[in-house]
C-alpha positions as CSV (number, residue, x, y, z in Angstrom):
1,M,-5.8,12.0,49.9
2,P,-9.5,10.8,50.3
3,E,-10.4,7.5,48.8
4,A,-12.6,7.7,45.7
5,T,-16.0,6.3,46.2
6,M,-17.5,3.8,43.8
7,P,-20.7,5.0,42.0
8,T,-23.9,3.3,43.0
9,A,-25.6,0.9,40.6
10,R,-28.2,3.7,40.1
11,E,-25.6,6.2,39.1
12,S,-23.8,3.8,36.9
13,L,-27.1,2.9,35.1
14,L,-28.0,6.6,34.6
15,D,-24.5,7.2,33.3
16,A,-24.8,4.3,30.9
17,A,-28.3,5.4,29.8
18,S,-27.0,9.0,29.2
19,A,-24.1,7.6,27.1
20,A,-26.5,5.4,25.1
21,L,-28.7,8.4,24.4
22,E,-25.7,10.3,23.0
23,R,-25.1,7.5,20.5
24,E,-28.7,6.6,19.5
25,S,-32.3,7.7,19.8
26,W,-34.3,6.9,22.9
27,A,-36.4,4.4,20.9
28,E,-33.1,2.5,20.0
29,V,-31.8,2.4,23.6
30,R,-32.1,-1.1,24.9
31,M,-32.3,-2.0,28.6
32,V,-29.9,-4.9,28.2
33,R,-27.2,-2.7,26.7
34,V,-27.7,-0.1,29.4
35,A,-27.3,-2.7,32.1
36,A,-24.2,-4.1,30.3
37,G,-22.8,-0.6,30.0
38,A,-23.2,-0.1,33.7
39,G,-21.7,-3.5,34.5
40,V,-24.8,-4.7,36.3
41,S,-27.4,-7.3,35.5
42,R,-30.6,-6.5,33.7
43,Q,-32.5,-7.5,36.8
44,T,-30.6,-4.8,38.8
45,L,-31.7,-2.3,36.2
46,Y,-35.4,-3.4,36.5
47,N,-35.2,-3.5,40.3
48,E,-33.9,0.1,40.3
49,F,-36.2,1.7,37.8
50,G,-39.0,-0.8,37.1
51,D,-39.1,-0.3,33.3
52,K,-37.7,1.9,30.5
53,A,-40.2,4.6,31.4
54,G,-38.9,4.7,35.0
55,L,-35.3,4.9,33.7
56,A,-36.3,7.7,31.4
57,E,-38.0,9.6,34.2
58,A,-34.9,9.3,36.4
59,L,-32.5,10.2,33.6
60,L,-34.6,13.3,32.8
61,R,-34.9,14.4,36.4
62,R,-31.1,14.0,36.8
63,R,-30.3,16.0,33.7
64,L,-32.8,18.8,34.4
65,D,-31.6,19.1,38.0
66,A,-28.0,19.4,36.7
67,F,-29.2,22.1,34.2
68,V,-30.7,24.1,37.1
69,R,-27.7,23.6,39.3
70,A,-25.4,24.8,36.5
71,L,-27.6,27.8,36.0
72,E,-27.4,28.6,39.7
73,V,-23.6,28.6,39.6
74,R,-23.6,30.8,36.5
75,L,-26.0,33.3,38.1
76,H,-23.9,33.3,41.2
77,R,-20.7,34.0,39.3
78,A,-22.3,37.1,37.7
79,S,-22.4,38.9,41.0
80,R,-21.7,42.3,39.5
81,A,-24.2,42.1,36.7
82,S,-26.9,44.7,36.4
83,R,-30.5,43.5,36.1
84,D,-30.5,43.9,32.3
85,E,-27.1,42.1,32.1
86,L,-28.3,39.3,34.3
87,L,-31.4,38.8,32.2
88,E,-29.4,38.8,29.0
89,L,-26.9,36.3,30.5
90,L,-29.8,34.1,31.5
91,G,-31.2,34.0,28.0
92,E,-27.9,33.4,26.3
93,W,-26.9,30.7,28.9
94,I,-30.2,28.8,28.4
95,V,-29.8,28.7,24.6
96,R,-26.2,27.5,24.8
97,A,-26.9,24.9,27.5
98,A,-30.1,23.6,25.8
99,R,-28.3,23.3,22.5
100,S,-25.7,21.1,24.1
101,D,-28.2,18.8,25.9
102,R,-30.9,17.0,23.8
103,L,-33.0,16.2,26.9
104,V,-33.0,19.8,28.2
105,H,-33.7,21.1,24.6
106,A,-36.6,18.6,24.1
107,T,-38.1,19.5,27.5
108,L,-38.0,23.3,26.9
109,T,-39.2,23.1,23.3
110,G,-41.6,20.2,23.4
111,C,-39.7,18.5,20.6
112,R,-40.2,14.7,20.7
113,C,-37.6,14.0,18.1
114,D,-35.9,10.6,18.2
115,G,-38.5,9.3,20.7
116,L,-36.9,11.3,23.6
117,P,-38.5,10.8,27.0
118,V,-41.3,13.1,27.7
119,P,-41.4,14.9,31.1
120,P,-44.8,14.4,32.8
121,D,-45.4,18.2,33.1
122,G,-43.7,19.4,29.9
123,A,-41.7,22.6,30.0
124,A,-43.8,24.3,32.6
125,T,-42.0,23.1,35.7
126,L,-38.5,23.6,34.2
127,V,-39.4,27.1,33.0
128,G,-40.7,27.9,36.5
129,R,-37.6,26.6,38.2
130,V,-35.3,28.6,35.9
131,R,-37.5,31.7,36.4
132,D,-37.5,31.3,40.2
133,R,-33.7,30.9,40.3
134,A,-33.3,34.1,38.2
135,V,-35.7,36.0,40.5
136,E,-33.7,34.8,43.5
137,A,-30.5,36.0,41.8
138,L,-32.0,39.5,41.1
139,E,-33.3,39.8,44.7
140,R,-29.9,38.7,46.2
141,R,-28.1,41.4,44.3
142,G,-30.7,44.1,45.2
143,N,-31.7,44.4,41.5
144,A,-35.3,43.7,42.5
145,P,-37.2,44.0,45.8
146,I,-38.1,40.7,47.4
147,G,-41.5,39.5,46.2
148,D,-41.6,42.0,43.3
149,P,-44.0,40.5,40.7
150,G,-42.3,42.6,38.0
151,A,-39.1,40.6,38.6
152,A,-40.9,37.4,38.0
153,R,-42.4,38.7,34.8
154,R,-39.1,39.9,33.5
155,C,-37.4,36.6,34.3
156,E,-40.3,34.6,32.8
157,T,-40.0,36.7,29.6
158,A,-36.2,36.2,29.4
159,V,-36.7,32.4,29.8
160,R,-39.5,32.3,27.2
161,L,-37.5,34.4,24.7
162,A,-34.6,31.9,25.1
163,V,-37.0,29.1,24.4
164,S,-38.3,30.9,21.3
165,Q,-34.7,31.2,20.1
166,L,-34.4,27.4,20.5
167,V,-37.6,26.7,18.5
168,A,-37.1,29.3,15.8
169,P,-33.5,30.5,15.7
170,G,-33.0,33.9,14.3
171,A,-29.9,35.8,13.0
172,A,-27.2,36.4,15.6
173,V,-27.6,39.8,17.3
174,P,-24.4,41.7,17.7
175,R,-23.4,42.2,21.4
176,R,-23.6,45.7,22.9
177,S,-20.4,47.4,23.5
């Protein structure tokens, strides 16, 4: 059985910051408590991230990367989905995933509730990354020709409709049979 590796100080600090953010607003998160939660000195935290803004940026990047990786897995698992089914799955998955992760939700919607960290480029980059992964999934399945601008428009529309559902939730729509 392979030996388990110890997390790096950086990973431990990001885990501790993530846990702190689940308990309190970003404005209430204190660097000294994050360091203590990671079992490292405050100096180690500052050496790793520079300041709270650096920690926020790294935490945000980590969570958004995880969001995109999870989307890629979900799209890959839907190997038999038609184009319309894949776009529907994309929208539903984005809404569910964003509702369970405050940072992803805040990034997609622009909500700065609780003093959450602000990504430097707002939602544009995340929306683009999600759209591009969906286009790749459509092309891989043969549901869209490679380089088809219509596929990019359809995927962008699905992503933006999901974001609108996060911003202004409507009544649940019954699933097709």
